N, C-alpha and C positions, 0 to 999 in steps of 0.2 A: 448621671451615675448608672442608670439602667442601661443606656446605650453602651457605655464603657464595659459594663459587665457582660452584656451580650457579645461585644467584640472579643473579650477575653475568652469566653466560652467557645465562640466560633473558631478562635485561632488554635485552641488546644488540640483538637483532633488532627490538625494538619501537620503538627510537628513531627510525629512518628513517620508520616509519609515522606516528608522532606528529608528526614534523617536517613531513612532506608534508601532513598534514591541517591543521596550523597555518598553513602557507604558502598553501594553496589558499583562495581566497575562498569563503565559505559559499554565496553565490549560484550559484557554478559547480556545486556539488553539487546544488542544487535544480534547476537547468536540466537537468542530466544525468538526474535522477530524473524530471522532467516528460516528457522524451523517451521514456525506457524504460517509464514507467508505462502508456502506451497503445501503444507500439510492439510490446511483447510480445503483448498481447491482439489487436492487429491481425494479427500472424502466426498467432495461435491461430485466428482466423476462417478463414484459409486452410487450416488443418489440419482444419477441420470436414469437408472433402471426404473425409478418410480416417477420422476418428474422431468419434464422437458428442460434442456439447458437454460432457456430463457426464464423458466419458472424458478430454477435454482438461483439464477442471478437476482430475481426479485426477492426470494426468501432471504438471501444473504444480506441484501441492502436493508430490507424492511426490518429484519430481526436486529441487525447492527444499529439501525436508527432507534429502535425501541430501547435497546440496552443503553445506548449513549444518552437518550432522553431521560431515562430513569436515574442514571448516574450523574450526569453533568447539568441537566436542565439548562441548556445553552440559551434559551429564549430570555433568561433573566439578564443576560449580558449583551444581547443584541442592541439594546438601546445605546450602548457606548460606541457603536460603530457609526461612521459617517456613510455617506452615499457610496463612496468608493469601496469601503470595507464591505458593505452589504453586497455590492456587485461582485466582489471577490468570492464571498460565500456562495452566492448563486452560481457563479461560474464553476467553482470547484465541485459543487453538488451535481451540476449537469455533467461534468467530466466523470465523476464517480459513476453516475448512472450508465452512460454510454460505454465507458471503459469496461465495466463489469459485464455488460451484455456481450461486447466483442470478445472479452477474455473467455467466457464460458462457451461461446460458439466455437472458438478456436481450440480449446482443450478437449472439446467433444470430438474433434476431427484430427488433432495432432498430438504427439507425445508432449507431456508436460515440460520436459527439458528443452524441446525445440521452441515452444512458445516462450519459455523463459529467456532463452538466448536472444530471440528476436526482440523481446520486450525491453531488454537492456541495451540495445543498440543506440537508442536516443541518449543514454547516459554518456556514451562516447562522443556523439555528435554535439551535445551541449558543451562538453568540455573542449572539443576541438574549436568550436566557434568562439569560446571565451579566451582561449590561449593557444595561439598558433606556434607550435614548436615542432621540431623534427620528431621528438619522442611521441607527441600526440598524433603526429601524422602516421607514424608506424602503428600506433595503437588503432587508429581509425582503419588503416589498411587491414590489420589482422581481423578486426570486427567485421568488416565488409566481406572478407574471404570466408570467415566462419559462418556468417549468416547465409552467404551464397551456397556453401556446402549443405547447410541444413535445409534451406528452402528448395534447392535443386533435388534433394532426396524426396521431398514431399510434394513438389509442385504438380507433377503429373497425376498423382492419386488424389490429392486434396487441395486443389487451387482455392476453394472457398475458405478452407481452414487457414491457409497462408495469408489470404487477403484480410481476414479478420484478425490474424495475429499481428500484421503490420498496422492495422487500424488501432488495435489495442496499444501497440508500441508508441504510436503518435500521441495517443491520449495519455499514455504514461508520462511522456515528455511534458505535456500540458499540465499534468498533475504536479510534476516536480516544480515547475515555474510558479503555478498558482499557490501551492502549499507553502513554498518558500516565502512568497509575498505575504500570505495570510499570517504566517507565524511571526511576522515582524511589524504588523500594524498595531497601533495602540487601541485599547478599548475592549479587548477580548483575549483570553489566554489561549495557549497553543491547543489544548485539548477541547476547550469550549468552542473554538473555531472549527475544529475537526468535527465535533458533535453536531454543530449547526449545519455544516455542509452535508453531513450524512442524512440529516432530516430532509434537506432539500433534495438530495439524491433519491430518497424514497418517493418523493412526489414526482420527480422526473421519470423514474423507472417504471412507475405503475402503468401508464398508457403504453409503454414499450413491451413490457413483459408480465404485467400483473395477471392477464388472462391465462397465461401458461401455468401460473402457480395455483389456479383455482382448484384443481384436483387435490393438491397437497393440503388444502385447508380442511378437508374432511378425512384425511389420512393421518392419524396421530403419529405414526412412525416417521413419515416423511416430514411432517411439521416439526417434530422434535429434532430431526436430523438437520433441517434447514436452519433452525435456531443455532444448533451447534456449529454449522458452517459459518454463520454470521459472526459468532463469537470468535472462532478460530481464525477466520480469514480477514476480518475487518477490524474487530475491536482490539484483540490482543496484539497483533503485529503493528498496527498503526500507533497504539499507545507506546509500545516498546521502542518504536522508531523515534518518537518524539523525545523519549527519555534519553536515547542514545545520542541523537543529534544535538541535544542541549549541551553536551559535554565533549563531543568529538569535533575536530576541525573538519571542514568540508573535504580536504584532501584525504584525511584518514578515513572518513566515512566512505568516500568514493572508492578507495582502495579495498575496503571490506566488502563493498557491494559485489566484488568479483566472485565471492563464494555462492551467490544466489543462484545463477544458472546451474552450478554443480549440485547445489542443494536440491533444486527441482528435479534433476536427473536421478539423484539418489532416492528421493521420495517417490518418484514415478516407478522405480524398480521395486522398492520395498512394499508400497501400498497397492500399486496398480499392476505390478508385474510387467511394466513397459520396459523391456530390456532393449537398450539402444544398440544399433549396429556400430561397427568400428568407425564408419564414416560419420555417423551422428556424434559419436564420442569425440572425434577429431574436431568437428564443427563447434561443439560446446567448449572444448579446450581452447580453441582459437579465440572465442568470445571472452572466456574467462581471462585469458592472457591479455587481451586488449584492455579490459576494464582494469586489470591489475597494473598495466603498464602506464596508462595515461595519468597525468598529473594536472591538477588545477592550480591556479594562482593562489598562493598563500595569502590569507586575509587575517587581519586582526580580529579576534573573536568579538562578535557583537553582542553575545549573550553570556552572562555570567552563569555559574552553576546555579546560584540561587534563583535567577530568573527562569532557567529551564525547569527547575524543580517546582517553582511556583505554578507553572503551567500544568503540572501533573496533580496538583492538589485538588481535593474535592472542595468546591466552593461552599461557603457557609450558607445555611438555609435561613430564610427570614422567620 
């Protein structure tokens, strides 16, 4: 009886969360994610005046890991994973760590819109590998031309930035594959798996960039800004992504991804005053058109709305 009572009490707080997620259109979650996906990094660029880009990468991951740990306590569910599942968590954590390092080095040297356009090239490549059609071939061609235009503009001035942008793009593709697999293994919810991977990322990124964040630890303004970047860049958009993907088909979600490079360009203009040239605008437009044009094979939905919402619920506490 006591156990049943505890189960009832634990379940009650989750109902409002599930109800809110079901009533909110999934497109609203995606739009919110699109805004925060580059709003956080834009503010991180402003933080570069106080902290080295590698230090900002560490602050982002470490603060996001702390926030996820306080909210999800993912270690309580790791026992439900088998060896393969734990390997996925470790792999995703390592990708998070290196991807963020490459991303911040890139946006320190290149406009945010350029990095975003390069970052989403793997979305087209993954789609082209999965479904060979004339439509996807045209989309791939547009993406290649668009990225060529963007990188040709920056290559002479910032070859290091371009190299890190492409490394970030490759890791983004790895993130898509690993996160997709992690969200479908039994034993752990969507957000708990994400939280566990972020804790792993904090461990991986410390030897790479922790030393660069040392000055921020005694600078209250920089430390608070770093926590804000972690919340805006990693916690909010990743959670909103999970809520959107739980109820959108892969084809629809891929179509909506086309707004992200444009979002990054707008954020770069508004927050950072990074006014693109007409050539750069044309390059971003080609990449956006490519992502909008491509189509993935339609699949029967593998997750119900209730399963997707369940992954967003706060787990009961013992």
